[in-house]
C-alpha angles and dihedrals in degrees: 000000000000092000092053090053090047091051092046090050091049092051091045091049093048092050092050092050092049094050091045092049092050091049093052092048090051093052094046091051092049093047090053090050091051093046092053094044096048099073089043089057094044091051092046094055092046094046100041102032104018093233133122114230136188122214115217104170141018144195125203116200121214113254093244090058101038130324095232141112118210117209117202126196146107144264109278111260095020115069091180094067102081121197137181137187129192117209127185104238094207097055099015090226119147109249104174139008128195134183145114115339092238091058104039099037107023116184 
């Protein structure tokens, strides 16, 4: 009886360690993608729209869904002017930009 409990505890511990290790690897990979994409997004907004932005959140999509990272933020000095930019994390090309109408599609 005690050996069955011991084996069950070993199996459970191994499972927990594997899941925890995979989770840590996933977060490290996503953080690296965001760190590499952030300066690209900052430069893009500065070059194309002549504004400084600040990114406050991000979302990294799984490769089987879409190989992109979306950075969310706002124009510096105006927290109400939300912006976002989608960047392909395989090529680090800008795929989509969103923001206030006056900025993205000026008349």
